[in-house]
C-alpha positions in Angstrom: -1.2 -44.6 -35.1 -2.2 -44.1 -31.4 -4.6 -41.6 -30.4 -3.3 -38.3 -28.3 -4.8 -38.2 -25.2 -6.0 -34.9 -24.0 -5.4 -33.4 -20.4 -8.6 -32.0 -19.0 -9.2 -28.2 -19.5 -5.9 -28.1 -21.7 -3.5 -28.5 -18.2 -0.1 -29.0 -18.9 1.8 -31.9 -16.7 2.4 -31.4 -13.5 5.9 -29.7 -12.8 6.3 -28.4 -16.3 5.0 -24.9 -15.5 7.5 -22.5 -14.2 7.0 -21.2 -10.9 5.9 -17.7 -11.0 6.5 -14.6 -9.0 3.8 -13.4 -6.8 3.0 -9.9 -7.7 0.8 -8.1 -5.3 -1.5 -5.8 -6.4 -0.9 -3.4 -3.4 2.5 -2.8 -4.5 0.6 -1.3 -7.6 -0.9 0.9 -5.8 1.6 1.9 -3.9 3.4 3.2 -7.0 1.0 4.3 -8.9 -1.7 5.0 -7.3 -4.0 8.1 -8.6 -5.4 8.8 -5.1 -2.0 10.5 -3.6 1.5 11.2 -4.6 3.5 10.7 -1.7 7.0 11.7 -0.9 9.2 8.7 -1.3 10.3 7.2 1.8 7.4 8.6 3.5 6.7 5.7 5.9 10.2 4.7 6.9 10.7 8.0 9.4 10.2 7.1 13.3 8.9 10.5 14.1 5.0 9.8 13.8 5.0 13.7 13.1 7.0 13.4 10.7 5.0 10.8 8.7 1.8 13.0 9.3 3.4 15.7 8.0 4.8 14.4 5.1 1.7 12.7 4.1 -0.5 16.1 4.7 1.9 17.8 2.6 1.5 15.2 -0.4 -2.0 15.2 0.1 -2.3 19.1 -0.3 0.3 19.1 -3.4 -1.1 16.5 -5.1 -3.0 16.8 -8.2 -4.3 13.1 -8.7 -6.2 12.8 -5.6 -10.1 12.6 -6.1 -11.2 13.5 -3.0 -10.3 15.9 0.1 -6.3 16.3 1.1 -7.4 14.7 4.7 -9.2 11.7 3.5 -6.4 11.1 0.5 -3.4 10.9 3.6 -5.6 8.9 6.0 -6.2 6.3 3.4 -3.3 6.1 2.3 -1.9 5.7 5.9 -4.4 3.3 6.8 -3.4 1.2 3.3 0.0 1.2 4.2 -0.6 -0.4 7.7 -2.8 -2.9 6.5 -0.5 -3.6 3.6 2.3 -4.4 6.1 -0.3 -6.6 8.0 1.4 -9.3 9.9 5.0 -8.3 8.8 4.9 -5.2 10.5 6.6 -5.4 14.3 4.6 -4.1 16.9 6.9 -1.1 17.5 6.2 -0.2 14.1 2.4 -0.5 14.1 2.3 2.1 17.2 4.5 4.3 15.7 1.9 4.2 12.4 -1.0 4.4 15.2 0.4 7.6 16.3 1.3 8.8 12.7 -2.7 8.4 12.4 -3.5 10.8 15.8 -1.0 13.4 14.6 -2.4 13.6 11.1 -5.7 14.2 12.8 -4.4 16.8 14.7 -2.6 18.2 11.7 -5.6 18.5 9.6 -7.7 20.3 12.5 -9.9 17.1 13.3 -8.2 15.8 16.5 
């Protein structure tokens, strides 16, 4: 009987493994974050003031946040911008950058 050949480190043959769907940790953060309970579709508006007021409202109502309302709202907005990365259009980036300015104004930190 021929001896079985083992593959190094228990690897399977190339091509036999199924393709895995990519799972991003950042998506889970947006869904189940302890930082803030955000309103649904909070980032979809084209109006920076509306985005800022939605985040402010969410931050002040949230019982899960671990920091001040301002800090929680700003960190969630920054996280969203960073998560979008290259996939955000320049126009969308401008709107979100203006939302940061409006958020500072809303909390009296401008």
